[in-house]
C-alpha positions as CSV (number, residue, x, y, z in Angstrom):
1,M,-13.3,30.3,39.1
2,I,-15.3,32.1,41.7
3,I,-17.1,28.9,42.8
4,D,-14.0,26.7,42.7
5,Y,-11.4,29.0,44.3
6,F,-13.1,32.0,46.0
7,W,-16.1,30.4,47.7
8,P,-14.0,27.9,49.7
9,E,-11.9,30.8,51.0
10,L,-15.0,32.5,52.3
11,E,-16.6,29.4,53.9
12,Y,-15.4,30.2,57.5
13,M,-15.7,34.0,57.3
14,D,-18.4,36.1,58.8
15,L,-20.0,37.5,55.6
16,D,-22.8,39.4,57.4
17,S,-20.5,42.4,58.0
18,M,-18.3,42.0,54.9
19,W,-18.5,44.2,51.7
20,F,-17.1,43.1,48.4
21,Q,-15.6,45.7,46.0
22,L,-14.9,45.0,42.3
23,D,-12.9,47.0,39.9
24,G,-14.3,47.9,36.5
25,A,-12.9,45.0,34.5
26,T,-15.6,43.7,32.1
27,N,-15.4,40.1,33.3
28,H,-15.8,41.3,36.9
29,T,-19.0,43.3,36.1
30,A,-20.8,40.7,34.0
31,H,-24.4,40.1,35.3
32,V,-23.6,36.4,36.0
33,T,-20.6,37.4,38.2
34,I,-22.7,40.0,40.0
35,D,-25.5,37.6,40.6
36,L,-23.1,35.0,42.1
37,L,-21.6,37.7,44.4
38,K,-25.1,39.0,45.4
39,N,-26.0,35.5,46.5
40,K,-23.1,35.5,49.0
41,F,-22.9,39.2,50.0
42,D,-26.6,40.3,49.5
43,E,-26.6,44.0,48.7
44,R,-23.0,44.5,49.9
45,V,-21.4,44.4,46.4
46,I,-19.7,47.5,45.1
47,S,-19.3,47.3,41.4
48,R,-20.3,49.0,38.1
49,N,-23.3,46.6,37.7
50,G,-23.8,45.8,41.3
51,P,-26.3,46.9,44.0
52,V,-23.9,49.7,45.1
53,D,-22.5,51.5,42.1
54,R,-18.8,52.1,42.0
55,P,-18.0,55.4,40.3
56,P,-16.3,54.9,36.9
57,R,-12.6,55.6,36.6
58,S,-12.2,56.3,40.3
59,C,-8.7,54.9,40.8
60,D,-8.3,57.0,43.9
61,L,-11.4,55.6,45.6
62,T,-10.4,53.1,48.2
63,P,-12.8,51.0,50.3
64,L,-12.0,53.2,53.3
65,D,-12.8,56.4,51.3
66,F,-16.0,54.8,50.1
67,F,-17.1,53.7,53.6
68,L,-15.8,56.7,55.5
69,W,-17.5,59.3,53.3
70,G,-20.9,57.6,53.6
71,Y,-20.5,57.2,57.3
72,V,-19.5,60.9,57.8
73,K,-22.3,62.1,55.6
74,S,-24.8,60.0,57.6
75,L,-23.6,61.6,60.9
76,V,-23.4,65.2,59.6
77,Y,-26.6,65.2,57.7
78,A,-28.7,63.3,60.3
79,N,-30.0,66.8,61.3
80,K,-29.4,68.8,58.2
81,P,-27.2,71.9,58.9
82,M,-28.8,75.1,57.7
83,T,-25.6,77.3,57.5
84,L,-22.0,76.8,56.5
85,E,-21.0,77.5,60.1
86,E,-23.3,74.7,61.4
87,L,-21.8,72.3,58.8
88,K,-18.2,73.1,59.9
89,A,-19.2,72.8,63.5
90,K,-20.7,69.3,62.9
91,L,-17.6,68.2,60.9
92,N,-15.3,69.4,63.7
93,A,-17.4,67.8,66.4
94,K,-17.2,64.3,64.8
């Protein structure tokens, strides 16, 4: 199904900047499926058995939440704040 229907849809897209997120359904996390997706998306697959682990039972985790939290953490902790006040100041500055 992936090869017949999904790959043709991706043919003209820029996959270098695209991430792929799967839910926790068993057929979606089979190693065969993950290997196929890794061939297209490299390490940009978010899944239970993928290169980037998706937390279990996280129905409230959207792709934006997943990206945004990692991005904010990378900015805030680039120079690790030593006090709570420094942490708050960094969060408010960004």
